[in-house]
C-alpha positions, -999 to +999 in steps of 0.1 A: -096-147+061-112-159+029-094-158-004-115-130-018-108-109+012-071-106+003-062-077-020-032-081-043-015-047-051+016-049-074+039-020-069+047-004-101+079+010-085+094-024-095+084-021-132+101-006-162+096+031-159+102+035-196+069+019-204+045+026-175+013+024-195+022-009-208+032-021-173-001-009-160-019-029-185+002-059-177-007-057-141-043-055-149-043-085-173-025-105-146-055-102-123-044-079-098-068-059-076-051-026-075-020-008-087+003+005-058+021+038-069+051+050-048+059+086-048+090+097-030+106+132-025+143+125-018+139+140+016+117+119+037+134+088+021+167+090+002+151+082-032+131+099-060+105+082-080+073+088-098+053+121-096+018+134-107+024+133-144+035+096-142+005+088-121-019+105-146-003+084-174-009+053-154-045+063-148-051+068-186-038+033-192-060+014-167-093+011-148-078-004-119-079+013-085-049+034-079-033+031-044-008+060-040+017+058-013+035+091-008+068+091+011+074+128+014+072+156+039+043+180+040+018+156+024-010+181+027+003+202-001+004+174-027-031+158-022-051+179-046-026+174-074-026+137-069-064+135-067-065+153-101-040+128-114-061+099-107-054+087-071-081+066-057-064+064-023-036+085-008-015+069+020+010+091+038+032+086+065+026+092+102+062+102+106+060+129+077+036+154+094+024+168+127-011+173+111-021+137+106-058+142+115-062+173+093-045+155+063-067+124+067-097+145+068-088+166+038-081+136+018-115+123+024-130+156+016-113+152-017-137+121-022-108+096-022-098+071+005-072+080+030-045+057+042-019+060+071+015+044+069+040+036+097+077+029+094+091-003+109+104+014+139+073+033+149+052+017+176+020+001+165-001+017+193+002+051+175-022+037+149-049+032+172-060+069+175-066+070+138-085+037+130-118+056+128-103+084+107-088+064+079-097+037+053-064+017+057-033+013+079+000+003+060+027-013+081+059-010+063+078-045+064+110-027+051+124+007+056+107+028+030+126+040+000+142+012-020+127-020-035+143-055-031+149-053+006+147-082+030+114-086+049+114-074+085+095-103+105+094-081+137+067-060+120+043-090+121+036-084+158+025-049+149+001-062+122-011-087+146-017-060+173-036-038+150-058-066+137-067-076+171-076-042+182-099-039+150-115-073+160-121-063+195-136-029+185-155-042+157-137-019+132-146-029+096-149-013+063-178-021+041-188-049+063-153-066+056-122-068+079-105-034+082-078-031+055-043-036+070-016-033+042+020-047+042+047-033+018+081-047+015+098-081+008+063-097+001+065-130-017+049-163-016+066-173+016+064-141+036+028-135+024+017-165+044+032-149+075+015-116+068-019-130+063-017-153+094-008-121+113-039-102+100-029-084+068-053-083+040-037-061+015-004-072+000+020-050-019+045-068-038+071-055-062+102-074-069+085-109-065+060-099-091+080-081-116+113-098-114+106-134-103+106-166-124+069-172-126+046-150-147+030-122-130-004-140-132+012-170-117+029-151-089-004-133-081-023-166-079+004-178-055-001-149-033-039-154-033-035-190-020-019-176+012-054-169+023-065-205+024 
């Protein structure tokens, strides 16, 4: 893939929650493509994070695309509130509902993009049924719920499998490779492996917010993985 085909999505989950507006502006100034916003309910995953009001505050602070990843049960009931709060894409978990198709369709009817996420233990072939119903597939490269975890390299085979299917079936988005996102443990080293496997949307939190390089330098390093 070309460098400009790789989307860099800093996870604001790794930021200072006491100054979300400033952190959103910092992400934008550093040259990121989108802001990844994690929302957790304490049930689907054992953690609580941001909610709709925080999302709205982030939206007021930036013009960047807001990529909202919801880790909660009954995602259908939260969609309208998140759209009203500024979500540009809502990605929910395959494992969180039995109404996957209806939820994807409803998100799209709300005029935002729909993404579908898969936990590391979920077989990749479950994604195939939904490729023509969503705008992005997210393969978690850590167990969802907490930042700073070690990257799970076994997930790369799942990324590779989905990318190969997309190529064989000619599945694209806006005449570009279909978006396959990875989230968890993504840094300059693991990003190379992800891109080689076929990922083209890189979510990174700890590496971008807490590493030695400036955020701009760290984003630039991630972009170089496409070369």
